[in-house]
Structures are given as C-alpha cells and as structure tokens.
N, C-alpha and C positions, 0 to 999 in steps of 0.2 A: 842280586839281579832279579828283576821281575820275571816270574815264570811264563808270563804271556808275551814277553818280548823275545826277539830273536827268531830265527828260522823255525826252531822246534816249537816255540810257542805259537807262531802263526799257523803251523800245520795242525796243532792240537785244536786251536780255535776253529779252524775250517772244518775239521772232523766233527766237532761238537755241533756246529751250525748245521751240517748235513744230517746229523742224527736227529736234531730238533725238527728239521723239515719233514722227516718221515713219521713224526708222531701225529696221529689223527686228532684233529680238533674235536673236543666233546660236542656231541649234538644234543638237541633237546626239542621238546614239543610245546607249542603254545596253543592253548585252546582259546580262541578269540571270538568275542561277540561282535557280529557285523552290524548290529543295530536293526531297526525295523524296516529300513528301505532307503531313506535319504542318505546319500553318501556323506553329506555334511554333518551327520550325527555320529559318524565313526570317531572313536577316540583317537587322540594323538598317538598313544601307545600302539593301538591296533594298526593304524596306518604305517607306523614305523616298522613294525614286525612284518607286515605284508610286503613292504618294500625290500626287506633284508632276507626274506625266506628263500631257501633253496627248493622247497616243496610246499605248495599251497593246495590244500584239499578243501573243496567247497561244492555245494549244490550248484547246478548249472545256472540258476537264476541269480545266485550270489556272485558267481564267477563272471557272469555277463556285466554285472554292475560294478565290480571292483577289480576285474582282471587287468585293467590298465595300470593299477598300482604295483603289479608284480614285476620284479626286475627282469631285464632281458636274460635269457638263459635258464631261468627257473622253470620248474615243472608245475603245471596247473592241472590237478587231477580232479575227476568227478567223484564226489563223495557217494553219490547214488550207486555208482558202479562198484564201490567197495563194500556195499551191504553192511555198513556200520562195523567193519572189522578193523580193530586198531593195529593189527599186525604190520600193515604197511607203514604206519606212523613210527612204530617202535623200530622196525628194520632200518628206516631212513635215518632216524636219530642216532642209532648205534653206528651208522656209517659216517657220522660226523656232520649230518645236515641239520639245519634249522628248519623245523617243520611247523607250519601254521595250519591248524584245522579250524576253518571258519564255520560259525553257527549263526543262524538267523536270531536276531534279538540278543538275549543273554545266554551264554553257554550252560549255565546251571539252572535254567528255567525251561521246563518241558523239552529238554534236549538230553541226548545220551552222552554228553561230555563227561559227566561224573564217572560213568562206567569206563570210558576210554582212559580217563586220568587214573583210575584205579588200576587198569591194565599196565599203564606206564610205570606206576609206582611198584607194582609186582615185578616188572622187568628191570627195575632199578634204572629207569630212564628219567632224567630230570624233566620237569614240566612246569608250565606257568599257566594260570588262568587269567585272561584279560576280560573284565566285565564289559558287557555291551548294553546299550540302552534297550530296555525291554519294550516290546510292542504293547504290553499291558498298561504301561503308563504313557509312552510316547504317542501312540495312535489316538487315544482319547484327547490328549492335549492338542494335537494337530487338528482334531475335529472340533475343539472348543468345548470339551466336556470335563468339568472338574470332578474328581473322584471323591473328594472330601470337602467339608466346610473349612473355614479358616483355622479352626483349632481342634476339630474332632471328626470322627467318622470311622466306620467299619468298612474295609475293602477286602473282598475275597476275589482271588484269581483262580479260575478253573479252566479246564479244557472242555470243549463242547461235548465230549463223550461222557462227561460227568453231570450234565445238566439235569438228568432225571433224579439225581440223588441229592440235590441242593434244596434245602427247605427255604421257605420265605424268610425275608429279613428286612429290617429297616435300613440296612447299609447299601453299599454299592457292589454289584457283581460284574466282574470283567471276565468275558468269555473269549478265550483264544480258540482258533480253529473254527470260527463261526461260519465259515464258508461251506461247511458240510451240510447245512440246512437250517437257515434262520427261522423258517416257519415251524419246523419240527422242534427247534429249541424253545420257541415261544410256547408251544403246546406242552412240552415236558416241564417247563418251569411252572406253568399254570397248574398242571397235575401235581406238582410238588408243593403247592400251597402259595405260590406268588399270585397276587391280584392281577386280573386281566388288564387293569388300568395302569399297571406299573410301566413307567416310561422306558422305552427301549430305543437304542441307536445302534446301527450296524455300519461299520466303516470298512470298505474294501481298499486294499492297496495303500494303507495309511502311510503318511509322510512322503509320498511320491506325487507327481503331478497327475497320476491316474486315480488319486484318492476320490472317493465318493461316499457320502454319508446319507443314510436314510433314517429319519426319526419318526417314531410312532409309539405304539404300546404293544405289550405282549399279545393282547387279544386282537389287534388290528394289523399285525405285521404283514400278512399277505396282501391286504388292500393297500397298505402304505407303500409297499414295493411296487405294486402295479401303478399307483398314482404317480410315483417318481419315475416311471418309465424304465424300471429295472426288471429285466427278465432273468430269472435264475437259470434259464437254459443257456444264456450267453455270458452270464457272470462268471468270472474266474479270478484267481488271485487270492492271497490271504485276506481274511476278514476278522475283525475284532468287534464283539458286541458288548455294549454296556447297558446294564439295567440299574436304574436308580434315579433319584431326584435330580442329580447333576445333569441328566439328559435334558431337562426342561430349559437349561440355560444355553443349550447349544445354538439356537438361532441368534442369540445375542452375542455369544463369545466366539462364534466361528470366525477365524481370521485367515486360515490358509486357503480353504476352498472359495472364499469370497474375494480373492485377489482378482483385479479386473481382467487379467488375461489368463486366468487359471486353466492350465491344461492345453492352452492354445499351442498348436504346432506352427511356428513362425519361420518362414524362409528368409534367410539373410544372405542375399547374393553379393558377398564380399569375401576377400581373401581372409585367412585366419588372422593375420596380423591386424587387419583393419576391422575385423568383426568382434574383437575381444570386448571393446567398450559397449557396443550395442547388445551383445549377448548377455553381459552382466546386467544391464538395465532391464532387459526382457525377463531374465530369470527372477529378478527382484519383484516383478509384477506377476509372477506365476507362470510365465510362458516357457515353452520348450523350444529354444532356438536351434536352427539347423543351418549350417553354413554351406553355401554352394558358390565357390569362386566363379566369377564370370569373366575375369581378366587374369592374365599372367603378366608378371613384370620381368622384362629381359634387359640386358645391357644394351647401350646404343651400338649400332652397327660399326660406327667409327669412333674410337675413343679419343681422338686428337682434341676435339672441342673441350671435353671434360678436363683433359690434361692441361690445356692452356688456361682454363677457368681456375683450376686449383692453383696454378702458378700465379695467376693474377691476384687471387685472394691473399697469397703469402707476400707478394711484392707490393701490395698497396694500390692496385689498379682500381679497386671499386670502393665507392662510398657506402653502398647498400647491397645486400643480397636478399632477394625475396623468395621465400619458399611457398609454393602453392599446393603442396601435398606432403604427406608423411613419406611417400616413396622418394620424393626429391631429397628430403633430409637423409634418408637411408642411403641414397646414391652418393651424396657428397661425403657422408661419414665413411662409407666403405672405401671411397677413393682416398680420403685422408689417411685412413688406417693402412692402406696399401703403400702409401709413401712415408709411413712412420710419423704422421702428423696427428695433432689432437686439437681440441677446441681453442687452445691458445693462439692458433694461427688466425683466428677471427678477430684478434685484437685490433681495434681501430675501425672495424667494419660494423655498420649498423645492420641489424637483422630484423626482417619482417616475416610474419607467419600468417597464413590465410585464415587460420582458425585455431580453436583450442587443441584439437587433436595434433595438429602440426606443431603447435607451441610445446606440447608435452614431449613430443619426439625430440625437439631441440633441447629442452631442459635435460632430458635423459642423456644428451650428448655433452652437457655441461655449458649450454649456451642459453642465456636469458634473452628472449626476443625483445626488441625495442618497440615493435609495432604489431598489434593484433587488433583487427577491426572489432569494434564493440557491437555493431549492427549485423548486417548480413555477412556471414562467414563464407565468402566465395571470392573468386578472382575479381568480380565486380565490386564487392564490398571492400576488398583490399585496395582496389584502385581509388575508391571514394575516400578512404582514410589516409592515403599516401600524401605526405607533405610536398609542397612545391619546392623546386630547386631554388636555393638562395646562394648567389655567387659570393656573398660575404661570409656566411656561416658554413657553407659546404665547400671544402677545398677541391673536391672531385665531383663530377656530375655523372659518373658512370654507375649503373645498376646491373648486377648479375641476376638473371632469372633462370635457375636450373629447373627444367620442366620435362614433361612427357613429350613424345613426338606428336601428340594430337592436341596439345594445349591450345586454349583460345588466344587470339591475338588482341583481345580487348584491353588487357592490362598493358601490353606494350604501347598501344596507341595512347592510352591515358597518361602513362609516364612521359611519353614524348610531349604531350600537351602541357605537362607540368614543368618542362624544361630539362628532363633527365634524358641521358643517352643510355637506353636499355639494351643489353646484350642477352638474348635468350640462347640457352645452350641445352641441347638434348641430353638429359641426364639418364634417361631410361626410356624404354619402349613398352607400350602396353599392347598386348595381343589377346585375342579372344581365347579363353580357357577351353580345355577339352570338355565335352559333354559330361554331365554327372552320370552316375550309374542308372541303369534302367528303372529300378524301383523309385528313385527320386524323380525321374522324368514322368513316370506314371502318376506319382502323387501330385505333381505340379498340374498336370493336365486333367487328372481325374478328381480333383477337389480334396486331396488328402491333406493339404495345408490349410490352416485357418486364415493365415494372413501372409503377405509378402511385403517386405520393406524395400523400397527403391530409393537409393541415396543419390542417384544421378541419372541423367538421360541415358548414359552409356550402359548402366546396369539394366535398364529396361531393354534396350536393343540387344545386349549380349545374352541376357537370360532367355529371351524369346528365341534368339538365334541358336542357342545350344540345347535348350530343353523344351521349347514350346510355350504357348500362352497359358497363363494360369486359368483355372476353372472359374466359372462365373460366380460360384459361392465364396471364393477366396476374397478376403478383404484386401484391397490394394491401398497401401499407405505410401505416400511420397514425401520427399523432403522439401519441395518447393514448387512454385508455379511452372517453371520450365520443365521439370521432371513430370509434372502432371500433364502438361501439353504433349510430351512425347508418349506417355502412357496412353492418352486418348487417341493419338494418331495410330497406335497399334490396336485399337479397339478395346482397350481396358476401361472398365468403370472405376474411376478413382473415388474411394470412399473417405480417405483421410489425407489431409494436407497439413503439414506442420506449420505452426504459427511463425516459427523462425527456422531458417535453414540450418539446423544443427541436429546431431544425433539424439541428444537428450530430449529436445522438443518433439522430434518425430516419434520416439518411443512413448512419450507422455500423451501425444495426440492419439496414438493407437490405443493406449490404456484407457483414455477417456471414452473412446468409441466402444471398447469392450465393456466398460462399466455401464454405458447406456443400454447396451444389449441385455446385460444381466438385470438391470433395474426394470426394464420393460417386461421381461419374462416374469419376474417375481411379482410385479404389480398386476399382471394378468393372471397370476396363479398357475403359470405353466412351468414345466421343468426348464432349467437353464441349459440351453444347448449351444455348443460351439458352432461356428459357421460351417465347418466340415460335416457336422451332423445333420445339416439341413439339405444336403444334396440328395437326389433321388436314390432311394434304396439304403440310405445310411440309417443305422440303428445305434442307440446307446449301447455301449459294451463296457462292462466293468472288467478290466484286465488285471 
C-alpha cells in the first residue's frame, strides 16, 4: 500500500505542508544600477527586480523617477536617511525579503555598493550586482560626444575632486560630479598641464529632457557659460564634463537636445486612454507631455436603448454600424461582454470607423472595419465616404450609430440623403471633468506650459471652463479649422493648425513649429529658448 494513501497518509502530508509553510523563504540583496536618468535606459533585469522587491532603498531623486515600478505593498526607503549603513539591507534579507538597493549609474562606479556587498558577504547574506549604464558613457553619447575614434583612444574617468591631480593627455577625460564647479575644474586642469585650448563640454541632467550642454574650452568656460545663458547660481542637477577632441564633433552629432520639441512641456487635454497615442508621438520629438482630462465618460441615464441596439445587432436588424469615437467602441464592447457576447455577434454587419484611432479600437476587439475615411477623419469625413443605399445589393437599409449624448446630427442627415434609415443610440454621456490640481491650473494661466494641443472644440471649451485660459506665451496647436475658430472665439491666438485632422498630423505640425523656433534662434546666434522661458521674469534654469 502507498504510504501516502489512506487517512494516515493524508494526515502526514497535511502536517508536512504546514511545516513547509513555516519555513522562511531565503532573502537576498540586489545592488542595482539605475542608469544615468532616462528610465528607458534601465536594464530589463533591473526593472524586473524593482517590481518584485519587498524593500527598495534609493535616493529621493531616483525614487521619484522609478517609484512607480515598485509593487503595491512594498517599502520604499530613503537611502540618504540610512547614512550608507548596510545593516537595514542585511536585516531585511535575513527576514526573507528581496531587497533592492538602487544606485545612480552603475553600482560599482563611484558608489559605495562594493562596501555594502562586502558587508553582505561577511554576514553570509546572498547578493547580486546588476550593472547599470554609467553616466560616464551614456551622458556624452546623449550629448553627441564620441569618447574615442573608430579603433583607438585613451579614455580616463575621474571624479571632479581629482581634477587637480590629472596631468595633460592626448586622450579623453570624463569628469563625473562636474556640477561642483566647472570653472574651477577648468582652472585645475590648466594648472595640471592641460592646454587652455582643450575642448570642453559640460552636460547637466544628461539623458533627461532637462539635459543641457555647453561647449567651449578650458580657458573660456566662464565666458561660454555666460554666453549660453547659464547661471551657476541657478544651475542644479548632476553634470558630466568631457575634455578632448571628441567635443569638437558635438555640434554635428548632437541628436537628443536638437529634437524639435526638446524639453517642451506640452499640455494634452484628453483622458488617459485617448492620450496614449499623442503622448508617445510627443515624447519621440523630445517633449514632456502632461495629460489633463477635460471630459469624463459616463453610462447613459437610461440603458434600454443600448439593450435594444445590442439585440438588434445579434438578430440581424442592421446592415451597418458606424462608430464615431473610441468611446463608442468601448461602450458597445462593454455591453457585449456584459451579455457574454464577443466579436462574432457582428457577423453579417458592415462596420465603419470615423478614423484610425477608432479603427484600432475595433481591431483590438477582433473586428476589421469595412470603411475608414481616407481624407478628413471626422463625422463629416465619414459621411462623405459612406456609400449610398442600393436596394439590390443591400438587403437591409438600417444603420446603427452608437454615439455620445452631444454628437452632431450632420451624419444622420447625410445618411438619410443616401437612402439609409439611421438609428442613433446614446451609448455614453460626456460630462465636464473635475478641475485639475492647483499647480496645473497655475501653470496653464501663468505660462508654465510651452504648448497645448486642442483636438476638438469641446476640449477648448472644457479646458478653459475647468482651468482657465492658457497664457499668451503658450503655443496653441489645434487639429482643424473648426477647433481654430472655437479657440479664437475664446480669445486664444492660434499658432499651429494641422494640415489634416489627425493626431499624427497635429503633433507633426507642432514639431515643425518648434523646429522653426530653434532654427531662428541658432541663425541669430541666440540661446534656444522654449516658449515658457520667454514670459516675463522667466530665466533659464538647469535642473
């Protein structure tokens, strides 16, 4: 007889399982490099460990940048408050926790991770070291400065405190901690034998949208900073300096800071679901998008219309269904899922989408739209592209239009003219969103944003209604003539109008506007300034 069968066997197994449950899972410590600043440069291993950790210890500025990766319920501790004491790490690991200690850049370069790891080894606590991208190489590359030639080169990496002890060389010198005093660093290197004409570049806040690079020489660094409009009294944030011939190539190879909207703070008055596409496009052009919902979507007050519409789709009442927004797709999908239905219920029904965003939402639902207007992506554009009713080819002449409670009636009239019997159903309601937090409202009215993107007339009305009118220095970009007209009615100066009424065209138009501003400043030999830096009292600040 199998000893694990029968009542006695079951009891023994249960006892063993209980004993196993009381065994503490071995803990360990991971010393993780957080990279130089850009979250996108975090390694896959680092992101995975941060998301699994029970305790994450990091400096405040690193925690602010990566805190959203920490799992719910985990502890996020301030490393500055621990005074570089590894005892907390060891205690937590011995209690069975996974501990992640985050370091800027790479943990084994100008950090005390090696000492902490040695303490773990002495305490017999398992540990792991996860390399991070060092600022010594990443920041110069983001600034467009090669550290070596194609096949050769001598590179030395030092801390700023060692500048007085580094003799002159034909190679490249990378100086971390250069924010402590770039003018003094120049003087110390000259005293150590470096020529005054040695090319020098200083980059603050490298790999982030606050990055700023000043190029000159060791002997002219003070004048170069002044000419660039950089005041060392207001400059803050980590800085990396590079001395060497590679600096000469910086104006040609600069790729990050020359993005057309680099560092622009752009207001996107759309809900999070709607803003994902526009935010991705803005980030690709160097901007810092910030979402402010101006409307909220709520279910219809009476659900009976939607219930009849879903039943009609299933029973073959409609020949077409036309979606005029992503929200309409979401409303129908949610109702289908409520009834245990899926995309198969659309069999035999032709589907139209007002534009590419709505078409993508349909594809995500498993539905390939039959009609998407190639020209203007609006209700009017959809109406122009809609085919006329053919009593021979079309067995049914009814069209379902799930829409918002404030949708235009133009599409209905057009469909009627084409011979269709359109039934519009309120699928959702749009209501004005709550006002954004006070700092956002102050930034809108005070010129803290460089640009605002309006994608419809309603976003103009609602944003002004909940937050006030944007400052005169803020660039106003609109998706089309009707939105431009509404903005003008509210007293806004429209700077940018998209060539086509689409999100990609709107972002591209704003990027072209930003490029013109940058080109004009460079041609005039002036520092490139964002629109928000032109308001009265604004000063360039390296953060």
